[in-house]
N, C-alpha and C positions, 0 to 999 in steps of 0.2 A: 307154882314153883316147879321148875323142871326136875325130873327124877335124875338122881346121880347114877351113873353107870360104872360101878367099881371095876368091872372086868375091863372095860374100855380104858380106864385110867391106868390100870396095871399094864395093859398091852402097850399103851403110849410110852410109859416109862421104860419098859423092856425094849421097845423098838428104838427109843432114843439111845439107850446104851449100846445095843447091838449095831445100829447103823453107824454110830461114832467109831466103834471098833472095826467094823467091816470096811468103812471108807478109808480108815487109816491103814489097815493091813492089806486089803485085797484090791482096792481100786488103784490101778497103776497109771491111770491117765494123768499126765503132768499138769493138765489144766485145772484139776481139782485143787492141787496145792494143799495148804493147811486150812481146814475149815472147822468150824464149831457148829454142831447140831444144837440149835437153841431150843427147839420145841417140836413136838409131834402131836398132831390132832388126828384122832381116829374116828371114823363114822360110827354110828351106833351099831351097825351090823358088822363092823370090823372088816369091810371090804375095801375101804379107801383110807389112805393116810396122807395127810399133808405134812411134809417135812420141811421145817424152816431151818435155814443155815445162814451163817455169816462167815466171811473170810476171817481167819484168825488175826486178831489185832487190827482189823481193817485193812490188812495188806493182801493184795491179790485182786484179780479180775473176777468179780462175782458173776458176770454174765458168762464168761468162759467156764467157770466152775459149774454154773447152772446147766449149761449145755452138756458138759461131761457127765454130770450126775444123772441127767435125763437119759443119756446114752447108756449108763450103767444100771439104770433102775431095774431092768429085767434080771440081771445078774444078782443085784442086791435083794430083790424080792425072792429069788430062789434060795439064796443063802439064809434069809430070814425064815422062810418056810421050813428049812431043814433045822435050823437052830432052835426055833420056838415050837417045833413039831405041830404046826398048824395044818389043818386040812386045806384051807385056802389062805394064802398070804395076802395082806392088803395091797392094793395097787398103790404105788408110791408116786406122789406128786411133789416135786421139790420146788421150793420158793425161797427167794432171797429174803432174809429177815432184816429189814432196815430200821427196826425199832430202836436199836442202840444208837444208830446214827441220828435218828430223829430226836431222841432224848438228849443227845449231846448238843444239837442245834437249839433245842428249847432251853436247855440249861444256859447256853451262851447268851441267848436273847434275854433271859431273866437276869443274868449277871449284868448285861449291858444296861438294862432298864434300871436296876438298883443303883448302878454307878452313876447313871444320868441323873436320877433323883437326888443322890448324895451331892453331886456337883452343883445342882441347882439350888439345893438348900444352903450350901456353903456360900454361893454367890449372893443370895438374897439376905443372908444373916451372917455377916463376917464374924460376929461374936460367938458363933456356934462352935468354932474350933477350940 
């Protein structure tokens, strides 16, 4: 069983909060728009952080936001280093989080399958209603 790294988990949570705040307040690039930081994964040695985000309420161009965040990553890294008082701030790698979109598609597929089964059972057994 892999060892838990409590410091890394604490850094992830703090990074998630700080990045959300910094992107909202400090990043002036209009391509970013409204985004939600959904998760942060930090390497064991705390030198790299993958930051997952999604456009708020699915509105906005995620590719344009990704490009803007990549452009602002140096600035954000500097801000994080100052705020968290780290000797070395993790290198930020931004990724679009499509898990919410995939979950919605799977949910729709399951709903369609259940409805199809229900319709089939009603067609074969008219007394079922």
